N, C-alpha and C positions, 0 to 999 in steps of 0.2 A: 241154287248157285249155278251160273252158266260157266262151263269149262270150254275155253277156246282150244280148238284143235290146231296144232302147229303143222304147217306143211313141211315136208322133208328138208327143203332148202333152209327154211327158217330154223328148224330144229338143229341142223348141222351148224349154222352160224352161232346159235345159242350155246351149243356144246363147246364150240371153239373158244368162245369168250369165257366160259366157265373153266375150261380145262387149261387154257394157255396161261402160263405164268406171266406175271407183270413184266419181267425182263426178257420175255421171249424175243429172240432175234438179236438182242444186244449181246448176250453171253456167247452165242454162236459166232457172232461177228468178231468179237474180241479174240476168240479161239482161232478163227481164221486168220486174223491179223498176225497173231503170234507165230503161226506157221508160215507166214508170208503169202497167204492166199488172199490177195487183195480183192479179186473179183468176187469171191464168195463172201468176204466181209461186207462189201458194198451191197450185195443181194440180201444179206441178213439185216444190215442196219437200215436200209431204205424203207422197207415196209413197216418196221418197228417204229421208225422215226415218224412216218406218215400217220401212224396210229396214235402218236402222242407220247411215245416213250422218251423222256428227257435225256437219258443216258445215250440212247441210240442217236438222238438228234445231235448231241454234242459230238459223238464219235463220227457221225456223218460230216459234221462241220469241219472236224479235224482233217478228214480225208480230202475235202475240197480245199481247205486252206493249204495243205502241204502237197497237194497233187499226188496223193497216195492211191493208186488204183483208178483214179479219175483225172481228167484234165484239171489243173489248178484253176480255181474259180473263187476269188475272194467274195464276190457278191453272194454266191450260193453258201459259202461258209458262214457269212454274216447272217443270212436268212435262217439257217439251222441253229446257229448259236443263239440267235434272238428267241426262237421258239423254245429252246431249252432253258435259256436264262430266265424267261418270263415264268417258267415253272419252278424257278428257284435253284437250278443247277449252278453251283458256285464256280465250277470249272468253266462252264460256258459264259458266265458273267465275267469272269476274269479275262477270257479270251476276247470277248466283245470289247472290254475295256482296252485291251492291247490294240485291237483294230482301230478304235477311235483315237487312241493316243498316238499311233504311228501313221494314221491316214491310209491304212491298207484296205482297199476295197470300199472305202467310204471317206467322205471329207474329214480331215483331221479336226477333232473337236475335243478339247481338253475337258470341257464341262461334262460331256457325255461319257468320256473315259472315267472321270471321277465318279460319276453316278453308278456306273457298273462296277468299278473297283470297290466302291463303298459297299454295294450290295453283297459282293462276294466276300469282302473283308469282314463284314458283320457276321457272315456264316463261317468264319474261321479259315478262309483261304489265305495261306501265308504269302503267296505270290502277289495277291491283290493288296494285302496289308503292307507289304514292302513297297509296291508301286504307289500306293496312296501316301505312305510316309514320305517317299521320295518327292512326290508332287507338292506336298506341304513344305518340304525342306527347300525346294527350288522355287516355290511360288508359281508353279505351272498350272494355270487354270483355276487357281485359288490363291488367296492371300497367304504369304509366307507365315507359317505358324509352327515354330519349333516344338511347342508343347504337343500339338496334334501329331507332328512328325514323330516325336519320341514315343508317343502312345502307340501308334500303329507299328512302328519299327520294333518296339519292345515285344509286342504280341507275336510278330513274325519271328523275331530272334528267339523267342521262347519255343518256337517250333523248329528251331535249328536252321532257319533260312540264312544262308551264309551272306547274302547281299545285305540283309537287314542287320545282321551282326556287325558287318563292316561299317555301315552307315552310322549305326548307333554307337559303335566304338569311336568313330571320328567325332561324333557330337560330344561324347564324354571327354575326349582328348582336348577339345577346345572349349568345352563348357557352353555349348550352344543349346539352350532350352533344357538342359540338364546340368547337375553339378559337375564341375571339372573333376574328373577322377581318373588319373592315369592308370591306376591298377585295374579298374573296371574296364577301361578302354583296352588294356593289354589282354584281359581275359576274353573279351569279345573278339578281338582280332585273332587270338589264338584259336578260338572255336571255328571261326571262318577259315583261317589259314589251314587248319587241319583238314578242311573239306576241299582245299584246292583253290580258294579265292585269292587271286594274285595280288589285288590291292591290299588285302588284309595281310598277306605274307610280307609285302614290302613295308607296310606300316609297322608290323611286329619287328621286322628287321631293324627299322629305324629306332624303335624304342630300346632295343638291345644295344644299338650302336651308340646312342647318346645317354643311355641309362635313365630313361624316363618311364617311371612306373615299374621298372624292372632293373635288376642289377646290371651294370654295363658288362657285356659279354660279346667280344668281337667274333668268337667262333659261332655263337648262336645267331648273331647278326648276319654273318656270311652264309650260314645255312638257310636262313629265311629269304635273304636277298637272292640266293641261288635258286630257290624254289620259284620265286616270282619271276626272276630273269628267264628261267626255262619256259615260263608261260608267256613270255613276250612283253613283260612289263618294262617299258623303256627306262624309267628312273632307277628301277632295281638293277637293270643291266649296267647302267652307267656307274652306279654305286659299287656294284660288284667289281667292275673294272678298276675302280679306285682301291678296293680292298686287295685285289691281286697285285696292284702296283706297289702298295705299301706293305704288303705281307701282314695285314691285320686280320686275324682270325683264320687265315689260310696261308700256305707257303707262298712266298713271292713267286710270281710267274708272269713274265713279260708277255708271253704269247697269249695267255688267257686275259690279261689286262687289255691288250690291244683288241682281242676278239670281242669282249663285252662292251668296250667303249664304241667300237665300230657298229655293233648290232644296235646299239641304243640310238645312234645318230638320226636315222630317218624319221623317227617319231617323237623327237624331243622338241619342245618350244625353244625359241631363240636363246634365252639365257642359259638354261641347262645344256643346250646343244653346244654352245660356245665352250662351256667348261669341259664337255666330253671330248670335243675336238682338241682342246689343249692337252687333255690327259692322253689321248691317243698319240698325238704328235710327240709329246714328252717321252712316252714309252718307246715310240718308234725310233727316236734318236739314239736310244741305247740298245737297239736290237740289231742282230745280224740280218743280212738278206734272207737267209734260210728261215730264221724265226719269223720274219714278216710274211714270207711266203706260206709258212705253216698257219699263221693266224688268219691269213686271207682264205686259205683252203678250208679251215674250220668254219669260218663265217659263211662261205658259200654253201657248205654242207648243211649248216644250221638253217639257213634261209630256204634251202631246197626242201626241207621237211614239210609234210602236209600241215 
């Protein structure tokens, strides 16, 4: 049997391949990112990505997409996401779907977005399951199919994705593709609301306000409308203004009623906006100049917040 003698350079390369762990470079890159050392992170991710590490390829894509430690470059981000996605990395598949869905760095292509979302969704990626469900719900790049939408949203909701819980709750509230079930809708809204999803908070507030799926409770309604209003939800802001005006679930407060009506106005559609204008003017007619000045001061302070 002939034994081939390895030259020193070849031997060194062989040892490096045998000794180096599969995630070499990626782990060190993540540690560098966590301590804010972006230059080192890039130096670790780049060679690992070039050697075919899908996690490093994904992380390098993220750096290029967000401009973290490198000039923002969507084309480079897509190139690295694609290499990682083709190896089955579901985070890269999801992000590639987002790029195609939004037309960021590539021509907008809903069909391609769906292809990559589906690949990631089938691997359990909750973000892609939610996005895919939303596209079936809206008929974006695919025929509207409430059954398919409900299937994917249910999978993501089971992983506690708050957006999926909100959408699935809305489907149960109106009976679109699933049985109308107010109690289930309320449970889904609550799970999302407790995670800070403003639309779910507003929807839960409305269910308490009208007694749909839950016992009518003005205090709970005011609580959840308040949470959503604080996150900038315009309909919740307008409704909260009405609750303060009427003293329903909260103590009557003309200043706060005027405040929330005013904050809601810029982002309401015509019908709801007209109602909010009427509410603000109705309250203002009963306010002193000092109260109006205080409401305006609070509104300015609120809008000045980041």
